[in-house]
N, CA, C and O atoms as a GROMACS GRO file, in nm:
protein
  424
    1UNK      N    1  -0.190  -2.248  -0.259
    1UNK     CA    2  -0.253  -2.161  -0.356
    1UNK      C    3  -0.156  -2.049  -0.393
    1UNK      O    4  -0.090  -1.993  -0.306
    2UNK      N    5  -0.147  -2.017  -0.521
    2UNK     CA    6  -0.060  -1.910  -0.566
    2UNK      C    7  -0.146  -1.794  -0.612
    2UNK      O    8  -0.201  -1.796  -0.722
    3UNK      N    9  -0.157  -1.693  -0.529
    3UNK     CA   10  -0.242  -1.578  -0.556
    3UNK      C   11  -0.195  -1.504  -0.681
    3UNK      O   12  -0.276  -1.463  -0.764
    4UNK      N   13  -0.064  -1.488  -0.695
    4UNK     CA   14  -0.010  -1.417  -0.810
    4UNK      C   15  -0.052  -1.484  -0.941
    4UNK      O   16  -0.093  -1.416  -1.035
    5UNK      N   17  -0.042  -1.616  -0.948
    5UNK     CA   18  -0.084  -1.687  -1.069
    5UNK      C   19  -0.233  -1.672  -1.096
    5UNK      O   20  -0.274  -1.657  -1.211
    6UNK      N   21  -0.315  -1.674  -0.990
    6UNK     CA   22  -0.459  -1.655  -1.007
    6UNK      C   23  -0.490  -1.517  -1.063
    6UNK      O   24  -0.575  -1.502  -1.151
    7UNK      N   25  -0.421  -1.417  -1.012
    7UNK     CA   26  -0.440  -1.281  -1.061
    7UNK      C   27  -0.406  -1.274  -1.210
    7UNK      O   28  -0.482  -1.221  -1.290
    8UNK      N   29  -0.290  -1.329  -1.245
    8UNK     CA   30  -0.246  -1.326  -1.385
    8UNK      C   31  -0.347  -1.396  -1.476
    8UNK      O   32  -0.384  -1.342  -1.580
    9UNK      N   33  -0.391  -1.514  -1.438
    9UNK     CA   34  -0.485  -1.591  -1.520
    9UNK      C   35  -0.616  -1.515  -1.541
    9UNK      O   36  -0.667  -1.508  -1.652
   10UNK      N   37  -0.669  -1.458  -1.435
   10UNK     CA   38  -0.796  -1.386  -1.445
   10UNK      C   39  -0.783  -1.261  -1.532
   10UNK      O   40  -0.870  -1.234  -1.615
   11UNK      N   41  -0.676  -1.186  -1.512
   11UNK     CA   42  -0.659  -1.064  -1.590
   11UNK      C   43  -0.632  -1.094  -1.737
   11UNK      O   44  -0.681  -1.024  -1.826
   12UNK      N   45  -0.554  -1.198  -1.764
   12UNK     CA   46  -0.530  -1.238  -1.903
   12UNK      C   47  -0.659  -1.279  -1.972
   12UNK      O   48  -0.685  -1.239  -2.085
   13UNK      N   49  -0.740  -1.357  -1.904
   13UNK     CA   50  -0.864  -1.406  -1.963
   13UNK      C   51  -0.965  -1.294  -1.986
   13UNK      O   52  -1.032  -1.291  -2.089
   14UNK      N   53  -0.975  -1.202  -1.893
   14UNK     CA   54  -1.078  -1.098  -1.902
   14UNK      C   55  -1.038  -0.981  -1.992
   14UNK      O   56  -1.121  -0.931  -2.068
   15UNK      N   57  -0.913  -0.937  -1.983
   15UNK     CA   58  -0.873  -0.815  -2.053
   15UNK      C   59  -0.794  -0.838  -2.182
   15UNK      O   60  -0.778  -0.746  -2.261
   16UNK      N   61  -0.745  -0.960  -2.205
   16UNK     CA   62  -0.664  -0.990  -2.324
   16UNK      C   63  -0.559  -0.881  -2.345
   16UNK      O   64  -0.556  -0.816  -2.450
   17UNK      N   65  -0.473  -0.860  -2.246
   17UNK     CA   66  -0.382  -0.745  -2.250
   17UNK      C   67  -0.269  -0.759  -2.351
   17UNK      O   68  -0.225  -0.868  -2.386
   18UNK      N   69  -0.224  -0.641  -2.398
   18UNK     CA   70  -0.103  -0.634  -2.479
   18UNK      C   71   0.020  -0.647  -2.390
   18UNK      O   72   0.126  -0.692  -2.434
   19UNK      N   73   0.003  -0.608  -2.263
   19UNK     CA   74   0.112  -0.615  -2.166
   19UNK      C   75   0.052  -0.634  -2.027
   19UNK      O   76  -0.045  -0.567  -1.991
   20UNK      N   77   0.110  -0.725  -1.951
   20UNK     CA   78   0.063  -0.749  -1.814
   20UNK      C   79   0.182  -0.781  -1.726
   20UNK      O   80   0.264  -0.867  -1.758
   21UNK      N   81   0.190  -0.712  -1.614
   21UNK     CA   82   0.287  -0.743  -1.509
   21UNK      C   83   0.210  -0.754  -1.378
   21UNK      O   84   0.134  -0.664  -1.342
   22UNK      N   85   0.230  -0.863  -1.308
   22UNK     CA   86   0.175  -0.879  -1.174
   22UNK      C   87   0.294  -0.902  -1.082
   22UNK      O   88   0.362  -1.005  -1.091
   23UNK      N   89   0.320  -0.807  -0.995
   23UNK     CA   90   0.441  -0.809  -0.913
   23UNK      C   91   0.401  -0.820  -0.766
   23UNK      O   92   0.327  -0.738  -0.714
   24UNK      N   93   0.452  -0.924  -0.702
   24UNK     CA   94   0.428  -0.944  -0.559
   24UNK      C   95   0.522  -0.852  -0.482
   24UNK      O   96   0.644  -0.873  -0.481
   25UNK      N   97   0.467  -0.750  -0.418
   25UNK     CA   98   0.546  -0.655  -0.341
   25UNK      C   99   0.536  -0.680  -0.190
   25UNK      O  100   0.570  -0.593  -0.110
   26UNK      N  101   0.489  -0.796  -0.154
   26UNK     CA  102   0.469  -0.827  -0.012
   26UNK      C  103   0.598  -0.818   0.069
   26UNK      O  104   0.596  -0.780   0.186
   27UNK      N  105   0.710  -0.852   0.007
   27UNK     CA  106   0.839  -0.851   0.077
   27UNK      C  107   0.875  -0.710   0.126
   27UNK      O  108   0.960  -0.695   0.214
   28UNK      N  109   0.811  -0.608   0.069
   28UNK     CA  110   0.840  -0.470   0.107
   28UNK      C  111   0.759  -0.426   0.230
   28UNK      O  112   0.770  -0.312   0.274
   29UNK      N  113   0.680  -0.517   0.284
   29UNK     CA  114   0.590  -0.482   0.394
   29UNK      C  115   0.615  -0.573   0.514
   29UNK      O  116   0.688  -0.672   0.505
   30UNK      N  117   0.555  -0.540   0.625
   30UNK     CA  118   0.574  -0.615   0.749
   30UNK      C  119   0.480  -0.735   0.752
   30UNK      O  120   0.382  -0.738   0.826
   31UNK      N  121   0.513  -0.835   0.670
   31UNK     CA  122   0.434  -0.958   0.661
   31UNK      C  123   0.529  -1.077   0.666
   31UNK      O  124   0.649  -1.060   0.640
   32UNK      N  125   0.479  -1.195   0.697
   32UNK     CA  126   0.567  -1.312   0.700
   32UNK      C  127   0.630  -1.340   0.563
   32UNK      O  128   0.571  -1.310   0.459
   33UNK      N  129   0.747  -1.398   0.565
   33UNK     CA  130   0.816  -1.435   0.442
   33UNK      C  131   0.728  -1.527   0.358
   33UNK      O  132   0.664  -1.618   0.411
   34UNK      N  133   0.725  -1.503   0.228
   34UNK     CA  134   0.646  -1.585   0.138
   34UNK      C  135   0.501  -1.540   0.124
   34UNK      O  136   0.421  -1.605   0.057
   35UNK      N  137   0.466  -1.429   0.186
   35UNK     CA  138   0.329  -1.379   0.180
   35UNK      C  139   0.293  -1.334   0.040
   35UNK      O  140   0.379  -1.296  -0.039
   36UNK      N  141   0.164  -1.338   0.010
   36UNK     CA  142   0.109  -1.287  -0.115
   36UNK      C  143  -0.010  -1.198  -0.080
   36UNK      O  144  -0.126  -1.236  -0.096
   37UNK      N  145   0.022  -1.078  -0.032
   37UNK     CA  146  -0.083  -0.989   0.014
   37UNK      C  147  -0.076  -0.849  -0.046
   37UNK      O  148  -0.174  -0.775  -0.040
   38UNK      N  149   0.035  -0.814  -0.105
   38UNK     CA  150   0.055  -0.680  -0.161
   38UNK      C  151   0.104  -0.696  -0.306
   38UNK      O  152   0.208  -0.757  -0.331
   39UNK      N  153   0.028  -0.640  -0.400
   39UNK     CA  154   0.062  -0.657  -0.541
   39UNK      C  155   0.058  -0.525  -0.617
   39UNK      O  156  -0.014  -0.432  -0.581
   40UNK      N  157   0.139  -0.520  -0.723
   40UNK     CA  158   0.133  -0.413  -0.821
   40UNK      C  159   0.096  -0.477  -0.954
   40UNK      O  160   0.154  -0.579  -0.993
   41UNK      N  161  -0.001  -0.418  -1.023
   41UNK     CA  162  -0.044  -0.467  -1.154
   41UNK      C  163  -0.024  -0.356  -1.256
   41UNK      O  164  -0.070  -0.244  -1.236
   42UNK      N  165   0.044  -0.389  -1.365
   42UNK     CA  166   0.056  -0.300  -1.480
   42UNK      C  167  -0.020  -0.371  -1.592
   42UNK      O  168   0.015  -0.481  -1.633
   43UNK      N  169  -0.125  -0.304  -1.641
   43UNK     CA  170  -0.216  -0.367  -1.737
   43UNK      C  171  -0.238  -0.273  -1.854
   43UNK      O  172  -0.284  -0.160  -1.837
   44UNK      N  173  -0.205  -0.321  -1.975
   44UNK     CA  174  -0.222  -0.244  -2.098
   44UNK      C  175  -0.320  -0.321  -2.187
   44UNK      O  176  -0.292  -0.433  -2.229
   45UNK      N  177  -0.434  -0.259  -2.215
   45UNK     CA  178  -0.535  -0.327  -2.295
   45UNK      C  179  -0.618  -0.227  -2.373
   45UNK      O  180  -0.646  -0.117  -2.325
   46UNK      N  181  -0.659  -0.264  -2.494
   46UNK     CA  182  -0.747  -0.176  -2.570
   46UNK      C  183  -0.885  -0.162  -2.505
   46UNK      O  184  -0.960  -0.070  -2.539
   47UNK      N  185  -0.920  -0.251  -2.414
   47UNK     CA  186  -1.049  -0.244  -2.347
   47UNK      C  187  -1.062  -0.120  -2.259
   47UNK      O  188  -1.173  -0.087  -2.217
   48UNK      N  189  -0.951  -0.052  -2.231
   48UNK     CA  190  -0.955   0.069  -2.150
   48UNK      C  191  -0.978   0.196  -2.232
   48UNK      O  192  -0.990   0.304  -2.176
   49UNK      N  193  -0.984   0.182  -2.364
   49UNK     CA  194  -1.003   0.300  -2.450
   49UNK      C  195  -1.133   0.371  -2.413
   49UNK      O  196  -1.239   0.310  -2.405
   50UNK      N  197  -1.122   0.501  -2.391
   50UNK     CA  198  -1.238   0.583  -2.358
   50UNK      C  199  -1.285   0.572  -2.214
   50UNK      O  200  -1.382   0.638  -2.176
   51UNK      N  201  -1.219   0.490  -2.134
   51UNK     CA  202  -1.259   0.471  -1.994
   51UNK      C  203  -1.178   0.562  -1.902
   51UNK      O  204  -1.057   0.577  -1.919
   52UNK      N  205  -1.246   0.622  -1.806
   52UNK     CA  206  -1.179   0.701  -1.705
   52UNK      C  207  -1.101   0.608  -1.612
   52UNK      O  208  -1.130   0.488  -1.604
   53UNK      N  209  -1.003   0.662  -1.544
   53UNK     CA  210  -0.918   0.584  -1.455
   53UNK      C  211  -1.000   0.508  -1.351
   53UNK      O  212  -0.973   0.391  -1.325
   54UNK      N  213  -1.097   0.574  -1.292
   54UNK     CA  214  -1.177   0.509  -1.188
   54UNK      C  215  -1.252   0.387  -1.244
   54UNK      O  216  -1.264   0.285  -1.176
   55UNK      N  217  -1.300   0.397  -1.366
   55UNK     CA  218  -1.371   0.284  -1.428
   55UNK      C  219  -1.276   0.169  -1.461
   55UNK      O  220  -1.314   0.053  -1.453
   56UNK      N  221  -1.154   0.202  -1.498
   56UNK     CA  222  -1.053   0.098  -1.524
   56UNK      C  223  -1.025   0.021  -1.394
   56UNK      O  224  -1.020  -0.102  -1.392
   57UNK      N  225  -1.007   0.095  -1.286
   57UNK     CA  226  -0.977   0.032  -1.158
   57UNK      C  227  -1.096  -0.050  -1.109
   57UNK      O  228  -1.078  -0.159  -1.055
   58UNK      N  229  -1.216   0.001  -1.128
   58UNK     CA  230  -1.334  -0.075  -1.089
   58UNK      C  231  -1.344  -0.205  -1.168
   58UNK      O  232  -1.382  -0.308  -1.113
   59UNK      N  233  -1.310  -0.200  -1.296
   59UNK     CA  234  -1.315  -0.321  -1.379
   59UNK      C  235  -1.216  -0.426  -1.330
   59UNK      O  236  -1.250  -0.545  -1.323
   60UNK      N  237  -1.094  -0.384  -1.296
   60UNK     CA  238  -0.994  -0.476  -1.244
   60UNK      C  239  -1.040  -0.531  -1.108
   60UNK      O  240  -1.032  -0.652  -1.084
   61UNK      N  241  -1.089  -0.444  -1.022
   61UNK     CA  242  -1.136  -0.488  -0.890
   61UNK      C  243  -1.250  -0.587  -0.902
   61UNK      O  244  -1.259  -0.680  -0.821
   62UNK      N  245  -1.338  -0.570  -1.000
   62UNK     CA  246  -1.449  -0.663  -1.019
   62UNK      C  247  -1.398  -0.801  -1.058
   62UNK      O  248  -1.450  -0.902  -1.011
   63UNK      N  249  -1.297  -0.805  -1.145
   63UNK     CA  250  -1.240  -0.933  -1.188
   63UNK      C  251  -1.170  -1.003  -1.071
   63UNK      O  252  -1.172  -1.126  -1.061
   64UNK      N  253  -1.109  -0.924  -0.984
   64UNK     CA  254  -1.032  -0.980  -0.871
   64UNK      C  255  -1.110  -0.974  -0.740
   64UNK      O  256  -1.051  -0.973  -0.632
   65UNK      N  257  -1.241  -0.970  -0.748
   65UNK     CA  258  -1.327  -0.955  -0.631
   65UNK      C  259  -1.296  -1.058  -0.522
   65UNK      O  260  -1.283  -1.023  -0.405
   66UNK      N  261  -1.285  -1.183  -0.560
   66UNK     CA  262  -1.260  -1.290  -0.463
   66UNK      C  263  -1.123  -1.274  -0.396
   66UNK      O  264  -1.112  -1.286  -0.274
   67UNK      N  265  -1.022  -1.246  -0.475
   67UNK     CA  266  -0.888  -1.229  -0.419
   67UNK      C  267  -0.882  -1.107  -0.325
   67UNK      O  268  -0.818  -1.112  -0.220
   68UNK      N  269  -0.949  -0.999  -0.364
   68UNK     CA  270  -0.950  -0.880  -0.280
   68UNK      C  271  -1.023  -0.905  -0.149
   68UNK      O  272  -0.984  -0.851  -0.045
   69UNK      N  273  -1.128  -0.985  -0.152
   69UNK     CA  274  -1.206  -1.013  -0.031
   69UNK      C  275  -1.132  -1.107   0.064
   69UNK      O  276  -1.150  -1.099   0.186
   70UNK      N  277  -1.050  -1.197   0.009
   70UNK     CA  278  -0.993  -1.302   0.092
   70UNK      C  279  -0.842  -1.296   0.113
   70UNK      O  280  -0.793  -1.340   0.216
   71UNK      N  281  -0.768  -1.241   0.017
   71UNK     CA  282  -0.622  -1.257   0.023
   71UNK      C  283  -0.542  -1.129   0.010
   71UNK      O  284  -0.440  -1.114   0.077
   72UNK      N  285  -0.586  -1.037  -0.073
   72UNK     CA  286  -0.507  -0.919  -0.106
   72UNK      C  287  -0.533  -0.807  -0.005
   72UNK      O  288  -0.648  -0.770   0.019
   73UNK      N  289  -0.426  -0.756   0.052
   73UNK     CA  290  -0.436  -0.643   0.144
   73UNK      C  291  -0.420  -0.510   0.069
   73UNK      O  292  -0.486  -0.412   0.102
   74UNK      N  293  -0.332  -0.508  -0.032
   74UNK     CA  294  -0.307  -0.386  -0.108
   74UNK      C  295  -0.285  -0.420  -0.255
   74UNK      O  296  -0.217  -0.518  -0.288
   75UNK      N  297  -0.344  -0.338  -0.342
   75UNK     CA  298  -0.332  -0.360  -0.486
   75UNK      C  299  -0.309  -0.225  -0.554
   75UNK      O  300  -0.398  -0.141  -0.558
   76UNK      N  301  -0.188  -0.207  -0.606
   76UNK     CA  302  -0.154  -0.085  -0.681
   76UNK      C  303  -0.181  -0.112  -0.828
   76UNK      O  304  -0.128  -0.207  -0.886
   77UNK      N  305  -0.264  -0.028  -0.890
   77UNK     CA  306  -0.303  -0.049  -1.029
   77UNK      C  307  -0.246   0.060  -1.119
   77UNK      O  308  -0.256   0.179  -1.089
   78UNK      N  309  -0.186   0.016  -1.228
   78UNK     CA  310  -0.135   0.106  -1.332
   78UNK      C  311  -0.199   0.057  -1.462
   78UNK      O  312  -0.156  -0.044  -1.519
   79UNK      N  313  -0.301   0.128  -1.508
   79UNK     CA  314  -0.383   0.082  -1.620
   79UNK      C  315  -0.370   0.177  -1.738
   79UNK      O  316  -0.382   0.299  -1.723
   80UNK      N  317  -0.346   0.121  -1.858
   80UNK     CA  318  -0.319   0.202  -1.975
   80UNK      C  319  -0.385   0.142  -2.100
   80UNK      O  320  -0.408   0.022  -2.109
   81UNK      N  321  -0.413   0.230  -2.195
   81UNK     CA  322  -0.442   0.184  -2.330
   81UNK      C  323  -0.307   0.164  -2.398
   81UNK      O  324  -0.203   0.205  -2.345
   82UNK      N  325  -0.308   0.103  -2.516
   82UNK     CA  326  -0.182   0.082  -2.589
   82UNK      C  327  -0.120   0.217  -2.624
   82UNK      O  328   0.002   0.234  -2.610
   83UNK      N  329  -0.200   0.313  -2.668
   83UNK     CA  330  -0.147   0.445  -2.706
   83UNK      C  331  -0.086   0.517  -2.586
   83UNK      O  332   0.020   0.579  -2.599
   84UNK      N  333  -0.152   0.510  -2.471
   84UNK     CA  334  -0.098   0.572  -2.350
   84UNK      C  335   0.036   0.509  -2.312
   84UNK      O  336   0.132   0.580  -2.280
   85UNK      N  337   0.042   0.378  -2.316
   85UNK     CA  338   0.163   0.304  -2.282
   85UNK      C  339   0.277   0.343  -2.376
   85UNK      O  340   0.389   0.371  -2.332
   86UNK      N  341   0.246   0.345  -2.506
   86UNK     CA  342   0.348   0.378  -2.605
   86UNK      C  343   0.396   0.523  -2.587
   86UNK      O  344   0.516   0.550  -2.597
   87UNK      N  345   0.304   0.615  -2.560
   87UNK     CA  346   0.339   0.756  -2.540
   87UNK      C  347   0.430   0.773  -2.416
   87UNK      O  348   0.527   0.848  -2.420
   88UNK      N  349   0.397   0.702  -2.309
   88UNK     CA  350   0.474   0.715  -2.185
   88UNK      C  351   0.607   0.642  -2.187
   88UNK      O  352   0.707   0.692  -2.136
   89UNK      N  353   0.607   0.522  -2.245
   89UNK     CA  354   0.725   0.436  -2.232
   89UNK      C  355   0.788   0.396  -2.363
   89UNK      O  356   0.896   0.336  -2.364
   90UNK      N  357   0.724   0.428  -2.475
   90UNK     CA  358   0.780   0.391  -2.605
   90UNK      C  359   0.762   0.244  -2.634
   90UNK      O  360   0.710   0.168  -2.552
   91UNK      N  361   0.806   0.206  -2.750
   91UNK     CA  362   0.797   0.066  -2.791
   91UNK      C  363   0.916  -0.011  -2.734
   91UNK      O  364   1.025   0.043  -2.719
   92UNK      N  365   0.894  -0.135  -2.705
   92UNK     CA  366   1.004  -0.220  -2.660
   92UNK      C  367   1.096  -0.244  -2.779
   92UNK      O  368   1.048  -0.271  -2.889
   93UNK      N  369   1.225  -0.234  -2.758
   93UNK     CA  370   1.317  -0.255  -2.870
   93UNK      C  371   1.315  -0.401  -2.916
   93UNK      O  372   1.292  -0.492  -2.837
   94UNK      N  373   1.340  -0.420  -3.047
   94UNK     CA  374   1.348  -0.556  -3.100
   94UNK      C  375   1.474  -0.623  -3.048
   94UNK      O  376   1.575  -0.558  -3.024
   95UNK      N  377   1.466  -0.753  -3.032
   95UNK     CA  378   1.584  -0.830  -2.992
   95UNK      C  379   1.678  -0.839  -3.112
   95UNK      O  380   1.632  -0.841  -3.227
   96UNK      N  381   1.808  -0.844  -3.086
   96UNK     CA  382   1.902  -0.852  -3.199
   96UNK      C  383   1.891  -0.988  -3.268
   96UNK      O  384   1.853  -1.089  -3.207
   97UNK      N  385   1.925  -0.988  -3.395
   97UNK     CA  386   1.925  -1.114  -3.471
   97UNK      C  387   2.037  -1.204  -3.420
   97UNK      O  388   2.144  -1.157  -3.381
   98UNK      N  389   2.011  -1.331  -3.420
   98UNK     CA  390   2.111  -1.428  -3.379
   98UNK      C  391   2.220  -1.437  -3.485
   98UNK      O  392   2.192  -1.448  -3.604
   99UNK      N  393   2.345  -1.433  -3.440
   99UNK     CA  394   2.457  -1.442  -3.532
   99UNK      C  395   2.520  -1.580  -3.532
   99UNK      O  396   2.631  -1.598  -3.581
  100UNK      N  397   2.449  -1.676  -3.477
  100UNK     CA  398   2.500  -1.812  -3.481
  100UNK      C  399   2.557  -1.858  -3.348
  100UNK      O  400   2.547  -1.977  -3.316
  101UNK      N  401   2.614  -1.771  -3.273
  101UNK     CA  402   2.663  -1.803  -3.139
  101UNK      C  403   2.774  -1.907  -3.136
  101UNK      O  404   2.802  -1.961  -3.029
  102UNK      N  405   2.837  -1.937  -3.247
  102UNK     CA  406   2.948  -2.030  -3.247
  102UNK      C  407   2.906  -2.177  -3.237
  102UNK      O  408   2.992  -2.263  -3.217
  103UNK      N  409   2.780  -2.206  -3.252
  103UNK     CA  410   2.734  -2.344  -3.247
  103UNK      C  411   2.780  -2.421  -3.371
  103UNK      O  412   2.774  -2.370  -3.483
  104UNK      N  413   2.824  -2.540  -3.348
  104UNK     CA  414   2.864  -2.626  -3.458
  104UNK      C  415   2.747  -2.717  -3.493
  104UNK      O  416   2.701  -2.791  -3.407
  105UNK      N  417   2.697  -2.713  -3.617
  105UNK     CA  418   2.585  -2.800  -3.653
  105UNK      C  419   2.621  -2.947  -3.636
  105UNK      O  420   2.734  -2.989  -3.660
  106UNK      N  421   2.522  -3.024  -3.594
  106UNK     CA  422   2.545  -3.168  -3.569
  106UNK      C  423   2.545  -3.246  -3.697
  106UNK      O  424   2.562  -3.367  -3.695
   0.00000   0.00000   0.00000
């Protein structure tokens, strides 16, 4: 079972995020190699508009209820609206246009 993938699937389905990062931080703790027990989630969604931080965290915890009860020891949550995310971190820069890369057409 891949806990990280389950977390990602559930959060994507429920929150329809503009940005989602699920990071397994288990390696930073005293757990066996390959563990999936400590995670950080960065979640940006319009569904958080007007919600207090505690309500955002409760909403995430409700979606991950099964994982929290059975598998996850620690869950660090960083929850934002799109405007909060943009204000704190700015927009992601556009990728540069491809200049051809020297490929010869077939």
